[in-house]
C-alpha atoms as one frame of an Amber mdcrd trajectory, in Angstrom:
protein
   8.176 -39.062  -1.775  12.112 -39.456  -2.085  12.124 -39.387  -5.569  10.182
 -36.141  -5.600  12.903 -34.840  -3.097  15.682 -35.985  -5.198  13.881 -34.092
  -8.181  14.057 -31.124  -6.157  17.617 -31.053  -6.187  17.332 -31.433 -10.031
  15.266 -28.017  -9.972  17.472 -26.201  -7.763  20.459 -26.852  -9.778  18.528
 -25.971 -13.088  18.930 -29.341 -14.521  15.504 -30.116 -14.893  12.083 -28.275
 -14.935   8.911 -28.557 -13.301   7.389 -30.584 -16.046  10.118 -33.051 -14.897
   7.827 -33.894 -11.404   5.123 -36.312 -11.671   1.957 -34.844 -11.779   0.866
 -35.748  -8.050  -1.888 -33.558  -6.309  -1.867 -35.627  -3.631   1.813 -34.811
  -2.533   1.039 -31.126  -2.703  -0.075 -31.290   1.072   2.528 -33.096   2.444
   5.116 -31.404   0.828   3.584 -28.054   2.213   3.619 -29.549   5.702   7.139
 -30.592   5.405   7.941 -27.144   4.724   5.880 -25.721   7.473   7.432 -28.077
   9.979  11.022 -27.608   8.800  10.631 -23.465   9.348   9.154 -24.130  12.522
  11.743 -26.790  13.594  14.621 -24.728  12.455  13.346 -21.650  14.307  13.116
 -23.909  17.560  16.633 -24.815  16.972  17.840 -21.366  16.493  16.690 -20.552
  20.070  14.389 -17.602  19.430  11.392 -19.031  21.499   9.011 -18.607  18.634
   9.269 -14.736  19.086   8.793 -14.448  15.088   5.482 -15.771  13.830   7.471
 -18.111  11.455   4.768 -20.515  10.752   2.158 -17.675   9.555   4.814 -16.046
   7.513   5.817 -19.322   5.938   2.202 -20.046   5.215   1.230 -16.663   3.857
   4.605 -17.176   1.693   3.426 -20.560   0.363  -0.246 -19.163  -0.126   0.715
 -16.273  -2.232   3.188 -18.485  -4.351   0.151 -20.913  -4.953  -2.402 -18.199
  -5.607   0.019 -16.137  -7.877   1.282 -19.183  -9.750  -2.507 -20.311 -10.531
  -3.784 -16.764 -11.346  -0.668 -16.893 -14.236  -1.287 -20.086 -15.692  -5.178
 -19.558 -15.768  -4.632 -16.550 -17.584  -3.150 -18.784 -20.326  -5.342 -21.285
 -19.832  -2.484 -23.927 -18.513  -4.243 -24.935 -15.265  -2.603 -28.361 -15.730
   0.570 -27.131 -15.032  -0.104 -26.087 -11.737   0.400 -28.894  -9.548   3.942
 -29.587 -10.976   5.199 -26.188 -11.021   3.691 -25.456  -7.423   5.395 -28.804
  -6.096   8.416 -27.535  -7.856   8.052 -24.155  -5.668   7.519 -25.642  -2.299
  10.703 -28.562  -3.055  12.886 -25.167  -3.907  11.795 -23.450  -0.600  12.125
 -26.919   1.448  15.541 -27.713   0.194  16.976 -24.240   0.221  15.889 -23.862
   3.651  17.382 -27.194   4.592  20.796 -26.026   2.826  20.589 -23.033   4.689
  19.747 -24.263   8.185  23.513 -24.506   9.366  23.718 -20.700   8.685  20.646
 -19.856  10.697  21.820 -21.751  13.306  25.292 -19.995  13.180  24.112 -16.844
  13.043  21.676 -17.551  16.063  24.751 -18.185  17.956  26.428 -14.945  17.210
  30.006 -14.455  17.485  32.574 -13.761  14.352  30.817 -15.761  11.945  27.630
 -13.613  11.956  28.583 -11.366   9.172  29.676 -14.116   6.918  26.499 -16.082
   7.733  24.509 -13.163   6.813  26.231 -12.721   3.558  25.837 -16.406   2.641
  21.903 -16.080   3.567  21.886 -13.684   1.058  23.532 -15.910  -1.533  20.908
 -18.544  -0.550  18.358 -15.965  -1.224  19.383 -15.049  -4.460  19.790 -18.701
  -5.322  16.006 -19.553  -4.174  14.974 -16.519  -6.535  16.738 -17.852  -9.440
  15.600 -21.179  -8.906  11.615 -19.917  -8.842  12.525 -17.533 -11.956  13.217
 -20.868 -13.581  10.003 -22.878 -12.502   7.939 -19.482 -13.892  10.208 -19.488
 -17.063   9.170 -22.914 -17.790   5.892 -23.284 -16.491   4.852 -20.079 -18.336
   7.049 -20.570 -21.043   8.797 -16.826 -20.770  12.144 -15.520 -20.744  14.506
 -16.199 -17.703  14.106 -12.298 -17.227  10.428 -12.178 -16.975  10.569 -15.211
 -14.727  12.647 -13.204 -12.494  10.159 -10.533 -12.197   7.234 -12.832 -11.826
   9.022 -14.646  -9.097   9.923 -11.019  -7.384   6.024 -10.522  -6.807   4.863
 -12.950  -4.444   7.977 -11.852  -2.437   6.981  -8.581  -2.136   3.336  -9.229
  -1.494   4.347 -11.211   1.311   6.779  -8.435   2.453   4.202  -5.936   2.502
   1.569  -7.705   4.202   3.955  -9.108   6.478   5.236  -5.362   7.614   1.136
  -4.657   8.150   0.256  -7.760  10.053   3.548  -8.077  12.074   4.989  -4.317
  12.614   6.893  -5.806  15.458   9.302  -7.233  13.081   9.977  -4.173  11.516
  12.990  -2.202  13.536  12.099   1.059  15.216  12.226   4.216  13.532  15.773
   6.355  14.167  14.907   9.151  17.060  15.932  12.149  16.088  18.672  14.030
  18.008
């Protein structure tokens, strides 16, 4: 597992593609569990009292990524690439979450650095999206541009589903004068 996590660093730095990861289907579930536990622990440390459905949203995002990637690879007949590509996606999400965790905690405390933390979280989100695009590019043998748009699809799907399932997460509509 330690070797896989270090390979994740290579992925988020664009030094190695998902094909460099070992073909290890048995590691998918532990990686997913680690990712989910990290999200829940971070939310608990931030002191939100679980007022947001972190576990459900994280599981939805991981499932959407898994299904989208599987569908795209099946269309090309490259189903054997799914394990490494999906492991790469989970590693990217886990490592970016870990790197961004101080920002989440800083933002939860409020104060003068909240704006800086929010901007840096946006940068981390763009980094994650770029790394995911890189995995799509490598796994599907497409351009980086197309990989970027393929990486956006599960993100938008989860956002739409989350808005339907958890409307309390959305800000209330503005009231007229």
